[in-house]
Legacy VTK file of the C-alpha trace (Angstrom):
# vtk DataFile Version 3.0
C-alpha trace
ASCII
DATASET POLYDATA
POINTS 217 float
-59.113 20.262 1.224
-59.708 18.568 -2.144
-58.709 15.012 -3.031
-55.743 16.057 -5.223
-54.217 18.154 -2.461
-54.614 15.307 0.037
-52.831 12.962 -2.367
-49.990 15.486 -2.769
-49.535 15.577 1.003
-49.478 11.796 1.278
-47.053 11.522 -1.647
-44.650 14.004 -0.050
-44.354 11.940 3.129
-44.743 8.585 1.363
-41.801 9.289 -0.956
-39.644 10.320 1.997
-40.533 7.066 3.775
-39.928 4.983 0.631
-36.543 6.640 0.041
-35.299 5.012 3.267
-35.647 1.637 1.517
-33.702 2.635 -1.599
-30.052 1.583 -1.743
-29.125 3.299 -5.005
-28.076 6.858 -4.127
-29.192 8.235 -7.510
-32.776 7.021 -7.079
-32.771 8.150 -3.459
-31.966 11.693 -4.531
-34.562 11.616 -7.325
-37.227 10.558 -4.834
-36.089 13.240 -2.409
-36.601 15.852 -5.127
-40.097 14.565 -5.888
-40.965 14.530 -2.175
-39.766 18.130 -1.807
-41.809 19.281 -4.818
-44.988 17.669 -3.488
-44.251 19.260 -0.116
-43.907 22.681 -1.780
-47.269 22.203 -3.490
-48.907 21.088 -0.228
-47.506 23.965 1.844
-48.488 26.499 -0.811
-52.101 25.337 -1.277
-53.331 24.091 2.108
-52.636 26.912 4.621
-54.649 30.147 4.450
-51.376 31.736 3.329
-48.381 29.937 1.787
-45.894 28.655 4.381
-42.767 30.192 2.928
-40.270 28.783 5.415
-40.886 25.063 4.553
-41.354 26.020 0.893
-38.020 27.811 0.848
-36.169 24.982 2.581
-37.671 22.405 0.254
-36.360 24.396 -2.730
-32.928 24.366 -1.064
-33.176 20.568 -0.745
-34.133 20.319 -4.421
-31.128 22.398 -5.507
-28.717 20.380 -3.332
-30.054 17.083 -4.680
-29.904 18.293 -8.288
-26.245 19.228 -7.757
-25.415 15.782 -6.351
-27.310 14.051 -9.165
-25.207 16.015 -11.657
-22.031 14.862 -9.859
-23.210 11.221 -9.895
-24.038 11.351 -13.612
-20.696 13.025 -14.337
-18.803 10.273 -12.511
-20.792 7.551 -14.293
-20.071 8.944 -17.756
-18.165 6.656 -20.143
-14.409 7.280 -20.175
-11.652 6.028 -22.429
-9.152 3.577 -20.940
-6.296 1.583 -22.396
-6.612 -2.211 -22.509
-4.799 -2.835 -19.212
-6.852 -0.348 -17.230
-10.053 -1.531 -18.893
-9.287 -5.084 -17.779
-8.511 -4.047 -14.203
-11.615 -1.866 -13.994
-13.970 -4.539 -15.338
-12.615 -7.240 -13.010
-11.180 -5.883 -9.773
-12.575 -2.347 -9.517
-16.029 -2.735 -11.063
-17.718 -1.426 -7.884
-16.291 2.010 -8.672
-17.489 4.445 -11.281
-15.149 4.859 -14.292
-14.148 8.330 -13.094
-13.318 7.020 -9.618
-11.106 4.328 -11.122
-9.302 6.921 -13.233
-8.570 8.887 -10.060
-6.784 5.989 -8.418
-5.063 4.761 -11.592
-3.574 8.204 -12.242
-2.142 8.161 -8.717
-0.183 4.993 -9.550
2.695 4.130 -11.870
3.198 1.054 -14.022
6.393 -0.791 -13.177
7.983 -4.090 -14.206
9.814 -5.968 -11.439
12.480 -8.505 -12.359
12.694 -12.041 -11.006
14.370 -12.057 -7.583
13.447 -8.473 -6.617
12.043 -7.973 -3.120
8.779 -6.067 -2.880
8.568 -6.295 0.916
10.885 -7.462 3.693
9.438 -9.037 6.825
9.612 -6.622 9.765
10.421 -3.598 7.583
8.161 -0.657 6.655
6.180 -1.000 3.423
6.259 2.222 1.382
4.220 0.942 -1.586
0.961 -0.806 -2.326
1.519 -3.049 -5.333
-1.108 -4.646 -7.578
0.142 -7.520 -9.711
-1.186 -7.143 -13.245
0.830 -9.939 -14.812
3.304 -12.104 -12.917
3.968 -14.198 -9.820
5.288 -13.269 -6.370
6.389 -15.701 -3.653
5.465 -14.972 -0.026
7.854 -16.166 2.699
7.704 -15.994 6.485
10.997 -16.578 8.317
12.545 -17.696 5.015
9.858 -20.339 4.494
7.590 -20.028 1.474
3.976 -19.948 2.624
2.093 -18.740 -0.456
2.347 -17.155 -3.849
0.524 -14.198 -5.318
-0.593 -13.825 -8.912
-2.500 -11.589 -11.324
-5.080 -9.363 -9.638
-3.621 -9.670 -6.142
-2.016 -7.012 -3.951
1.352 -6.929 -2.230
1.517 -4.823 0.955
-2.224 -4.785 1.562
-1.901 -5.815 5.221
0.513 -2.982 5.920
-1.742 -0.569 4.055
-4.681 -1.506 6.267
-2.830 -1.711 9.594
0.039 0.763 9.035
2.410 -1.835 10.513
5.637 -3.334 9.100
5.511 -6.201 6.618
4.398 -9.535 8.050
6.170 -11.436 5.248
8.880 -11.129 2.620
7.556 -10.963 -0.937
9.965 -11.872 -3.745
9.192 -11.699 -7.459
9.281 -15.218 -8.911
8.699 -14.333 -12.558
9.050 -10.895 -14.144
5.912 -9.063 -13.052
4.152 -6.022 -14.459
2.516 -4.138 -11.600
0.578 -1.034 -10.715
2.311 0.743 -7.822
0.950 3.342 -5.394
2.999 5.224 -2.806
1.092 4.376 0.363
1.245 7.807 1.985
0.124 9.732 -1.106
-2.536 7.161 -1.928
-4.025 7.386 1.563
-4.170 11.166 1.303
-6.112 10.818 -1.950
-8.522 8.315 -0.408
-9.123 10.503 2.646
-10.350 13.237 0.308
-12.722 10.743 -1.345
-14.548 8.748 1.361
-16.440 6.487 -1.062
-13.152 5.503 -2.707
-11.591 4.917 0.705
-14.264 2.404 1.736
-14.193 0.663 -1.659
-10.413 0.177 -1.537
-10.621 -0.987 2.079
-13.245 -3.530 1.088
-11.143 -4.864 -1.798
-8.002 -5.171 0.331
-9.847 -6.686 3.279
-11.363 -9.301 0.951
-7.872 -10.351 -0.169
-6.630 -10.508 3.438
-9.593 -12.720 4.373
-9.031 -14.925 1.342
-5.351 -15.332 2.208
-6.179 -16.281 5.788
-8.709 -18.875 4.639
-6.128 -20.285 2.221
-3.539 -20.633 4.985
-6.004 -22.363 7.291
-6.882 -24.842 4.570
LINES 1 218
217 0 1 2 3 4 5 6 7 8 9 10 11 12 13 14 15 16 17 18 19 20 21 22 23 24 25 26 27 28 29 30 31 32 33 34 35 36 37 38 39 40 41 42 43 44 45 46 47 48 49 50 51 52 53 54 55 56 57 58 59 60 61 62 63 64 65 66 67 68 69 70 71 72 73 74 75 76 77 78 79 80 81 82 83 84 85 86 87 88 89 90 91 92 93 94 95 96 97 98 99 100 101 102 103 104 105 106 107 108 109 110 111 112 113 114 115 116 117 118 119 120 121 122 123 124 125 126 127 128 129 130 131 132 133 134 135 136 137 138 139 140 141 142 143 144 145 146 147 148 149 150 151 152 153 154 155 156 157 158 159 160 161 162 163 164 165 166 167 168 169 170 171 172 173 174 175 176 177 178 179 180 181 182 183 184 185 186 187 188 189 190 191 192 193 194 195 196 197 198 199 200 201 202 203 204 205 206 207 208 209 210 211 212 213 214 215 216
């Protein structure tokens, strides 16, 4: 066994080991491809005859990883957005790829609520998840105002996470422009896109935690 072949063998296993430390999925897949290629070289050169079973499977791994890299690059491609969506994406949804954000924004409708309109009623089901783009919403529990929501905050996030009735009544204080999702349809979309599901859950859970901290203070 010559020195170059030995290095190829070590690189194949070393890259696999190093990939466990990589958090970025794109680089993980690139390293997996390199590891598979070094493994192909090693299994072709070292044995008396090429070991076609590991060689074949490593080519399968390469093809699968190339496909997923193409998907990742496609989702990271620049996309055109209007000013409102660009602002929301760059502030609240920046953890998503542009294509992922377009998926959820297309599932919503823009709607302007007038002062005095109720978005939720305490104890009643919550059909919509509402994101306030521009406006103010008062939050009341047992007819007592306990908080107010403003730009970049959600209405109905607790119900969305728990699937329980509203824990408070939310009334529009000033005319508010909002992005509105039908909860049932939105959940169906997220179930088909697990990465989106966990990102949205994280965003909503962060607001719930922030609201709880605010109440305790």
